[in-house]
N, C-alpha and C positions, 0 to 999 in steps of 0.2 A: 207108806208115808201118811202122816197126819193130814186131816182135812183142814187144819188150822193153817193160816198163812204164817210163814216163818217170820219170827220177830227179828228185826235188824239187830245185830249184836251190839251196836253202840247206843241203842235206845232201850229203856225199860218198857215193859208192857203197861198199858193203861189198866189200872186196877179195877175200875168200874165200881158199881154199887154193890154193897153187901147184900146177900140173899135175904137177910132178915129185914131189909129195908124195901123189899119188893112186895107189893100187895096185889095179888090177883083178886080183883073185886068180885066176890060171889055171894056175900051175905049182906043183910041189911046193916049190920054193924060195920062191916068193911066199907060199904057205900057211904055211910054217914061220916066215917073217918076220912075217906077220900074227899067228900064234899067240903068238909071243914078245912082240910089242908089246901086243897086246890083253889077254893074261893078266897083264901087269905093271900094268895100270891099275886104279884104284879106281873110276873113273867114265868112261863112254864116251858119245859122241853116237850116237844110233841112229835109223834110219829104214828104210823099205822103199819100193820102187817097183813098180808093177804096170801092165801094159798096160791102157790105158783100155777101158771097155766102152761102146759106143754104141747097142747094141740092147736094147730092153726085154725083160727076162726072161733075158738072157744072164748067165751066172755067170763070175766071174773065176777063173782057175786060178793067180793070183798068190799070193804075191809072186814077181816075176821077178828082182829085185835086192835084196840086203840090204846096208845100209851101216852100218859101225861106224867111229867116228872117235876118235882120241886128239887131244891138243892139237897134235901134229906131223904126223900122218898120217891119211888116210882110206882105209879098206879096203872095196872093193866086191866083193861075192860074187854072181856070176850063178848063178841056180838055175832054169834053163829046163827041164832034163831030169833024168832019174834019175842019169845019170853025174855031172853037176855037183853034184847034191844029195849023192850018196855021197862025192864028193871033199871038199866043204866041211863036211859035217855034223859031223865030230868037233870042229872048231874052233868052229863056230857053236853047237853044243850046249853045249860047255864054257863059252863066254862068256855065252850068253843064259840058261842055267839056273844060272849062278853066283849064289850068295846074297851074295857079297862084292863083286861088281862091279855098281855102279849104272849102269843104262842110262837115258839121258834123251833125250827127243825131243818133238816137237810133233804133236798129233793122232794119237795112237797107238791110238785106239779099236778099229780093225779088225785091227791087226797081230797081236795075241795069238792070235785065233781062226784067222787065216790061216796063221800059222806052225805052230800045232798041227795044222791040217788037212793042210798040204802037207809039213811036215818032221818032224812028230811031236815038235816042240820046245815045251816049256811054259815060256815066258819068265817069269822071276821077278826081283824087285828092280828094277822099272822105274818111272820117274816121267814122267808126261805133263805137260810144262811148260805146255801150253795151259790146264790146270786149275790147276796149282800156282801159276802166276804171275798168274792172273786175280783181279781184285778185284771182278768182277761175274759171277755164275753164268750169266747169260744171254748174256754176250759174252766168250767165252774169248780169251785172248791168243795170236795166231799168231806164227810165226817172224818175219815181216816187221815187225810192230809191236814185238816184243821187241828185235830188232836196232836199231831206231830208238831205243827207250827207253834201252837200256843202252850202246850204242856211238855214238849220234848219226849213224848211217849208214843207207843204204837198201839192203836186201837185194832185189836185182832178181830178179823171178820172171817167167820167160817162160812164158806159157800154151802156146806151141807146143812147148816142151821138156817141160813137166810132163805134157802130154797126148800125148807122142810114144810110139812103140812101144818099151816097155821089155823086150819079149820078143824084140827083134831079135838075131840072132846076133852082130852087131857094133854096139856102141854108139858113137856119134860123140862127139867131144871135148866138145861142149856138154852132152850128157847126163851124161857123167862128172863134169864140173865142177858141174853142177846137183845131182846126187846127193850128191857129196862135200860141197858147201857146206851142204846140208840137214842132214846129220848133224853136221858139225863146228860149224856155227853154233849148234846146240842145246847142244852141250857148252860152248862159250864163253859163251853166254848164262847157262847154269846157273852156271858158275864166277864170273860177274860179279854174280849175283843174290843177294838176301838169303837164298835157300834154303841157301847154303853157310854153315855155322857156322865163323866165324873166331875163332882163339884169339889 
């Protein structure tokens, strides 16, 4: 049996972002491109990924990947070591601490503390869609349900990918697509939701 969740027969699969629009930020040129696109935005999709913990009492040293998405691109920043953090931090700090760029995502409860602890970044102007879109305090809306509600599509979530090693030196294509879709789908849901004031 496939590790992918079965797609409901009456709903099409969420297509997600094209691979050529996913930028794994590793060079100075990629960083400059990311900075240009991200700082132009008024709202961005946001998420992080961390290597899963399977032992009781073990603490995560994540996040290991930070995702920021515009309507057209998804930028993935690996932050596995001090060198990668030092490389990415000027752009990440400018975006995440910006009071004019809204960051939207699902289930962002732990992200603020982890980013502060690992990167010294205090994220501001952030909106957790799980809470903002929920009409029931006990049952928050996740990305999968939101995509189904606003787009009539199924966001396929592979448990094998979600619990894969996000601290690997090389991320495989399915990880990149999963991470990019998580961030960009949050942005697209936000833009389609009643949270956006339309004039």
